C-alpha positions, -999 to +999 in steps of 0.1 A: +068-097-173+072-117-137+109-101-126+100-074-103+107-084-068+096-058-042+123-065-020+145-044-039+123-012-027+108-024+008+106+003+033+114+029+009+094+065+009+062+049-014+064+021+013+060+045+043+033+064+025+013+034+015+015+011+047+009+041+070-023+050+053-034+013+051-027+010+093-052+040+091-076+023+068-075-007+091-080+009+123-112+028+111-125-006+102-117-024+132-139+006+147-171-016+141-176-051+157-185-068+123-157-088+102-142-077+071-123-089+046-087-076+037-079-082+000-044-079-016-045-084-053-004-083-056+006-094-022+044-100-027+066-124-005+049-112+030+080-098+046+115-084+035+150-089+051+167-054+055+202-063+061+208-089+035+197-099-001+180-079-025+170-047+000+206-043+012+219-038-025+201-004-028+194+002+009+163+022-003+145+018+034+171+039+050+154+069+027+120+057+043+113+038+073+149+042+083+143+081+085+115+075+108+126+045+129+144+069+160+126+101+150+121+117+183+093+141+171+071+112+151+033+126+148+010+099+164-004+083+137+030+076+122+035+062+155+014+033+152+025+023+119+060+021+133+049-001+160+036-023+134+068-023+119+089-025+151+067-058+162+080-073+129+117-069+140+134-084+172+151-061+189+157-025+188+178-026+150+159-019+121+165-055+100+133-067+084+105-047+069+064-061+064+048-061+033+011-051+032-002-085+043+018-089+073+007-052+084-026-065+077-022-094+097-008-073+126-043-056+129-067-081+114-091-095+144-098-132+148-132-128+127-118-111+100-105-131+069-073-123+046-075-130+009-043-127-012-030-129-049+006-133-059+013-144-093+051-147-091+064-181-084+093-172-059+070-145-040+041-170-039+063-196-021+078-171+005+040-157+010+029-191+017+057-199+040+051-166+061+013-175+065+020-214+072+005-209+108-023-186+098-052-214+091-083-210+072-081-171+083-060-165+053-064-180+016-037-176-009-039-179-047-016-181-075-035-164-094-035-126-113-052-103-091-066-081-117-086-105-134-093-126-100-105-098-078-141-101-093-145-137-083-146-121-045-168-096-047-192-086-029-176-102+002-200-123+025-196-100+051-204-070+032-172-053+044-138-053+029-107-032+024-090-036-012-057-031-020-049-031-056-008-024-057+008-039-088+045-033-097+034-012-131+062-029-148+045-031-181+025+002-193-005-022-194-009-022-157-019+015-153-048+006-179-055-032-157-055-010-127-081+019-134-099-010-154-100-035-122-109-006-098-138+006-119-151-030-120-150-038-083-166-002-075-195-017-103-198-049-082-192-038-045-199-002-046-196-001-004-161-015-002-133+007+004-104+002-022-069+016-019-049+020-053-012+027-053+009+042-080+044+053-087+050+088-099+076+081-130+079+106-161+059+081-186+026+097-196+005+068-181+017+072-145+011+112-149-024+108-165-034+079-140-046+103-110-069+128-130-084+096-146-093+079-116-107+114-102-131+113-130-148+078-122-183+085-114-179+076-073-196+093-043-166+098-020-127+097-028-096+107-013-060+113-034-026+116-017+007+121-033+044+123-020+071+136-040+106+131-025+126+138-056+132+162-085+124+138-112+158+125-129+166+143-163+173+112-178+138+097-171+144+071-152+135+060-116+105+073-093+104+106-079+074+096-054+038+079-051+004+083-047-027+070-034-067+070-048-090+058-024-127+047-026-147+054+002-122+068+026-130+072+063-142+105+070-116+115+096-086+104+070-084+139+056-076+154+088-050+129+095-033+135+064-034+178+067-017+171+099+008+147+090+021+148+057+040+183+064+061+161+086+064+135+067+071+150+035+098+171+058+115+140+070+117+123+034+126+149+014+159+138-008+158+179-019+140+211-024+115+196-047+097+175-023+060+182-015+026+166-008-008+167-024-042+160-008-075+164-025-107+145-018-146+142-025-164+131+008-202+141+012 
């Protein structure tokens, strides 16, 4: 149940999509002075070495952040995301990649707060070490983010960005992700929620986006990026997607302008494409 290590996949195309959009969401929340909480249900280790250990084995980052690192025609919104990754590295070489909590830390302000869940014993220790100097602004819990998110909602400042980003190791994770989001929106309807999912051959992955769009919510956005043809044997991820509840009204235009470039840059073959649809009153 707890064998998944995100280090194998750090900086891959799915991380690029997820973290690019995460930066956009955080920047939008920063436009108001009022504080907010960043909540991560599956926070991981915080940061990952790319030139050694797990990430170096498959080098998935070479097909993701590696293609953006020195791109001469990088669109401005993607440039902001890449700048956050650059700040996580020493020098000009790409040797490390920040996980979602570290990306959030780079953009959160002094009066904002971070609440992180990570159940994996090793990753929890690494996460605590990464935030050892964070003080009271960050709280890390060795608990299941699915079942314990509800204890934080609604947050005291009545503003929050919640990232639901499970490994989807088990088929039940798809149901848990959907039910967690549905329950969270019931408890705190004005929060911003970002749910990530992998594009796989399995039925649960194919059905999840349509199931999310049928939820009774006023504003949502769905974006997906397919980078390759699905494998004939049914194994491996060929893309990923994000479903966002209460997205910024500016996000559709940003994605319309940026996703064509990102799709072309990260394409592994001719099947690469993106999809974008939304409902914003």
